[in-house]
C-alpha positions as CSV (number, residue, x, y, z in Angstrom):
1,M,0.0,0.0,0.0
2,R,1.2,3.5,-0.8
3,I,2.5,5.6,2.1
4,D,-0.1,8.4,1.5
5,K,-2.9,5.9,1.4
6,W,-1.7,4.0,4.5
7,L,-1.4,7.2,6.6
8,S,-5.0,8.1,5.9
9,S,-6.3,4.5,6.1
10,V,-5.0,3.9,9.6
11,N,-6.1,7.3,10.9
12,V,-2.6,8.8,11.4
13,I,-3.6,11.7,9.1
14,K,-7.2,12.6,8.7
15,R,-7.3,13.1,4.9
16,R,-5.4,11.6,2.1
17,T,-4.9,14.9,0.3
18,I,-3.2,16.2,3.5
19,A,-1.0,13.0,3.6
20,V,0.0,13.6,-0.1
21,D,0.9,17.2,0.6
22,M,3.0,16.2,3.7
23,V,4.9,13.5,1.7
24,K,5.5,15.9,-1.2
25,S,6.8,18.5,1.2
26,G,9.4,16.1,2.6
27,V,8.3,15.7,6.2
28,V,7.5,11.9,6.0
29,Y,10.4,9.4,6.2
30,I,10.3,5.6,5.9
31,N,13.2,3.9,7.6
32,D,15.0,7.3,7.7
33,I,14.7,7.8,4.0
34,E,12.5,10.6,2.7
35,A,9.4,9.1,1.3
36,K,7.7,9.8,-2.1
37,P,3.9,9.5,-2.4
38,S,4.2,6.3,-4.5
39,K,6.5,4.6,-2.0
40,N,5.0,1.3,-0.6
41,V,5.0,0.5,3.0
42,T,5.6,-3.0,4.4
43,V,5.1,-4.6,7.8
44,G,7.9,-3.6,10.1
45,D,8.7,-0.2,8.5
46,K,9.5,2.7,10.8
47,I,7.8,6.0,9.8
48,R,8.8,9.4,11.0
49,I,6.7,12.5,10.5
50,E,8.3,15.9,11.3
51,Y,5.8,18.4,12.5
52,L,6.6,22.1,13.3
53,N,6.6,21.4,17.0
54,G,8.4,18.0,17.0
55,Q,8.5,14.5,15.5
56,K,6.3,11.4,15.8
57,F,7.4,7.9,15.1
58,Y,5.3,5.0,14.0
59,E,5.8,1.3,13.2
60,V,3.7,-0.5,10.6
61,L,2.1,-3.6,12.2
62,A,-0.2,-4.6,9.4
63,I,-1.5,-3.4,6.1
64,P,-5.3,-2.7,5.9
65,T,-7.3,-4.4,3.2
66,T,-10.0,-1.7,3.2
67,K,-10.0,2.0,2.4
68,T,-10.4,2.9,6.1
69,I,-10.4,1.1,9.4
70,P,-12.4,1.9,12.5
71,K,-10.5,4.1,15.0
72,T,-10.9,1.4,17.6
73,Q,-8.8,-0.9,15.5
74,K,-5.9,1.5,14.9
75,E,-3.6,-0.3,17.4
76,L,-3.8,-3.4,15.2
77,Y,-2.2,-1.6,12.2
78,V,0.1,1.0,13.7
79,K,2.2,1.4,16.9
80,E,3.3,4.9,18.0
81,L,6.9,4.8,19.2
């Protein structure tokens, strides 16, 4: 699954358009490499997002098979480090 789609599917970022903009602006990293919107994520990848007031780190636990997941199931797909 593409990084921009994954970020919105697992409710890390609310909208996919915002996820695409963040990836294009160079604030999303996969395994410490700057991500492009078409970059695929795999289980075990470490994702870093640089915000204005700090950074957040995530680990990919699973890839969702649907467009969105319920917010109650977020911990099955992503772990905040």
